[in-house]
C-alpha positions in Angstrom: -11.2 -10.3 -50.6 -14.4 -9.2 -49.1 -15.5 -12.8 -48.7 -12.2 -13.6 -47.0 -12.6 -10.7 -44.6 -16.1 -11.7 -43.9 -14.9 -15.2 -43.0 -11.9 -14.2 -41.1 -13.6 -11.7 -38.8 -16.1 -14.2 -37.3 -13.3 -16.8 -36.9 -11.2 -14.1 -35.1 -14.1 -13.2 -32.8 -14.7 -16.9 -32.0 -11.0 -17.3 -31.0 -11.2 -14.2 -28.9 -14.4 -15.0 -26.9 -14.2 -18.8 -27.1 -12.3 -21.2 -24.8 -9.1 -23.0 -25.5 -8.1 -26.4 -24.0 -6.1 -26.4 -20.8 -2.5 -27.4 -21.0 -1.2 -30.6 -19.3 -0.5 -30.3 -15.6 3.3 -30.7 -16.3 3.1 -27.5 -18.4 1.4 -25.6 -15.6 4.0 -26.7 -13.1 6.9 -26.1 -15.5 5.8 -22.5 -16.1 5.5 -22.0 -12.4 9.1 -23.2 -11.9 10.3 -20.9 -14.7 8.5 -17.9 -13.2 10.0 -18.7 -9.8 13.4 -18.9 -11.4 12.9 -15.4 -12.9 11.8 -14.0 -9.5 14.1 -15.5 -6.9 17.7 -15.1 -8.2 18.9 -11.5 -7.7 20.6 -11.2 -11.1 17.6 -12.4 -13.1 15.2 -10.4 -10.9 17.1 -7.2 -11.8 15.9 -7.8 -15.4 12.6 -9.4 -14.9 11.5 -6.8 -12.4 11.0 -4.4 -15.3 7.8 -6.3 -16.2 6.5 -5.9 -12.6 7.3 -2.1 -12.8 5.2 -1.9 -16.0 2.3 -3.4 -14.1 3.0 -1.3 -11.0 3.0 2.0 -12.8 0.2 0.9 -15.1 -1.9 0.3 -12.0 -1.2 3.8 -10.8 -2.2 5.2 -14.2 -5.3 3.1 -14.7 -6.7 3.9 -11.2 -5.9 7.6 -11.7 -8.0 7.7 -14.8 -10.8 5.6 -13.2 -11.0 8.0 -10.3 -11.2 11.1 -12.5 -7.7 12.3 -12.2 -5.8 13.6 -15.3 -2.9 11.2 -16.2 0.0 13.3 -17.6 2.7 10.7 -18.0 4.5 7.5 -17.0 8.2 7.0 -16.8 10.0 3.7 -16.5 13.7 3.7 -15.6 16.5 1.2 -16.2 17.0 0.7 -12.4 13.4 -0.8 -12.5 12.0 2.2 -10.7 9.1 4.2 -12.2 7.1 7.4 -11.9 3.4 8.1 -12.7 2.3 11.7 -12.7 -1.4 12.7 -12.5 -3.2 15.9 -11.8 -6.1 16.5 -9.5 -6.8 17.1 -5.8 -3.7 16.2 -3.8 -5.9 14.4 -1.2 -9.1 12.5 -1.1 -10.3 9.1 -2.1 -9.0 9.3 -5.7 -5.5 10.1 -4.6 -5.5 7.4 -2.0 -6.7 4.7 -4.5 -4.2 5.9 -7.0 -1.3 5.6 -4.5 -2.5 2.2 -3.3 -2.8 0.8 -6.8 1.0 0.4 -7.5 2.0 -2.5 -5.3 -1.4 -4.2 -5.5 -1.6 -4.1 -9.3 0.8 -6.9 -10.3 -0.7 -9.5 -8.0 -4.3 -8.5 -8.8 -3.6 -8.6 -12.5 -2.1 -12.1 -11.9 -5.3 -13.1 -10.0 -7.5 -11.8 -12.9 -5.3 -13.6 -15.4 -5.6 -16.8 -13.4 -9.4 -16.5 -13.4 -9.3 -16.1 -17.2 -7.0 -19.1 -17.6 -9.1 -21.1 -15.2 -12.0 -20.4 -17.5 -10.0 -21.4 -20.6 -9.8 -17.9 -22.0 -6.2 -18.0 -23.1 -6.5 -16.0 -26.3 -8.6 -13.3 -24.5 -6.0 -13.0 -21.8 -3.2 -12.4 -24.4 -5.2 -9.8 -26.3 -6.3 -7.9 -23.2 -2.7 -7.7 -22.1 -1.6 -6.5 -25.5 -4.4 -3.8 -25.5 -3.4 -2.6 -22.0 0.2 -2.3 -23.1 -0.7 -0.4 -26.2 -2.8 2.0 -24.1 0.0 2.4 -21.7 2.5 3.2 -24.4 0.6 6.4 -25.3 1.3 7.7 -21.8 5.0 6.8 -21.6 7.3 9.9 -21.5 10.8 8.5 -21.8 12.8 6.4 -24.3 13.6 3.5 -22.0 10.0 3.2 -20.9 8.8 3.2 -24.5 11.4 0.6 -25.4 10.4 -1.6 -22.5 6.7 -1.4 -23.3 7.2 -1.9 -27.0 9.3 -5.1 -26.5 6.8 -6.5 -24.0 3.8 -5.6 -26.1 5.5 -6.9 -29.2 6.1 -10.2 -27.5 2.5 -10.6 -26.6 1.4 -9.7 -30.1 3.8 -12.2 -31.8 2.7 -15.0 -29.5 -1.0 -14.1 -30.0 -0.7 -14.1 -33.8 2.0 -16.5 -34.8 2.4 -19.2 -32.0 0.4 -22.4 -31.8 -2.2 -23.1 -29.1 0.3 -25.0 -26.9 2.9 -22.2 -27.0 0.2 -19.6 -26.3 -1.0 -21.6 -23.3 2.5 -22.0 -21.9 3.3 -18.4 -22.5 0.1 -17.2 -20.8 0.6 -19.5 -17.8 4.2 -18.3 -17.4 3.1 -14.7 -17.5 0.4 -15.1 -14.9 2.6 -17.2 -12.6 5.2 -14.4 -12.9 2.7 -11.7 -12.0 1.6 -13.7 -9.0 5.1 -14.6 -7.8 6.7 -11.4 -8.8 3.9 -9.4 -7.1 5.0 -10.8 -3.7 8.7 -9.8 -3.7 8.4 -5.9 -4.1 6.5 -5.5 -0.8 9.3 -7.5 1.0 11.9 -5.4 -0.7 10.1 -2.2 0.4 9.9 -3.6 4.0 13.7 -4.2 4.0 14.4 -0.7 2.7 12.2 0.9 5.3 13.8 -1.1 8.1 17.1 0.4 7.1 15.7 3.9 7.0 15.3 4.2 3.3 12.4 4.6 0.9 11.0 7.5 2.9 8.8 8.6 0.0 7.4 5.2 -0.9 3.8 4.5 -1.8 3.2 3.3 1.8 4.6 6.6 3.2 2.6 8.7 0.8 -0.5 6.7 1.8 0.4 7.3 5.5 0.5 11.1 4.9 -2.8 11.0 3.0 -4.7 8.9 5.5 -2.9 9.4 8.8 -2.6 5.6 9.0 0.9 4.2 9.8 2.9 3.2 6.7 3.5 -0.2 8.3 -0.3 -1.0 8.0 -0.3 0.0 4.4 2.7 -2.3 3.9 0.8 -5.0 5.6 -2.0 -4.5 3.2 0.4 -4.9 0.3 1.6 -8.2 1.8 -2.0 -9.4 2.3 -3.1 -8.6 -1.3 0.0 -10.2 -2.9 0.0 -13.4 -0.8 -3.8 -13.9 -1.0 -3.6 -13.3 -4.8 -0.8 -15.9 -5.1 -2.8 -18.5 -3.1 -6.1 -17.9 -4.9 -4.5 -17.6 -8.3 -2.3 -20.6 -7.7 -5.4 -22.7 -6.9 -7.1 -21.7 -10.1 -4.0 -22.4 -12.2 -3.5 -25.8 -10.6 -7.3 -26.5 -10.6 -7.3 -27.5 -7.0 
C-alpha cells in the first residue's frame, strides 16, 4: 500500500502541474456555441446565471479577504441574486475594491482560465476551480447557496477524477467560454434596470457613494472589463 501511494502521488502531481494536449478546433468552437446557448436564451439564462452569481459573490468574498476585511458570510438565492457580507471600515480602498469585484470577477476568472487553457493546464484549471468552490462553501450561510455550490463543485470533482482527457478538455473549455460570455450579460442587465429606475443599491451605485464617481462610469468599467476579457480570452482559446 505504501509503495502504491508513493507511486500515485508523483503521478498525481505530474498530472496537476503538467500540460495536457489541446482539443481539436471543432471542440473549442462547439463548446463556445454551447456556452452561448446557455447565456442568450432567457429561460436557460435564468438557470445558468446561478453559476455567474457564484463567481460574482465569490469575487466579493475573495477581495474582501485579500484587502483585510472580515468575511462573515455569503448567500446565494434562487432568483440568482446574492449577498456577501464583510466587516471592516465602511469606506476606503478595501471597501471600494470589494464592491468592484462582483461584476468583474466572472470575466476575469474566465480570462485567467483561458490563459491556463492556452498553456495546456487543463487539469490544473479543474482542480483550482474545485478548490475555490470548496473554500467558498465554508462561507455559505443558506441552504440554497450550499446546494448550488455543492452541485457545482461536485461536477468539477467528478470530471477531474473520473472523466477522460477529451471530456475534461471539453468541460474546461465550456466552463471558460461560459464565464467569458456570461460575464458580459449581467452588466447590460444592470444597465437596463438602472435605465428604468431600478437597482438603486447596485454595486455601481454603492461604488458611486464610496468614490463620488458617477455610477454610470462604474458601469462603463464593468462593460470594459467584461468585453476586453471576452476578446482576450477568446483569442487565447482559439489560438489566434
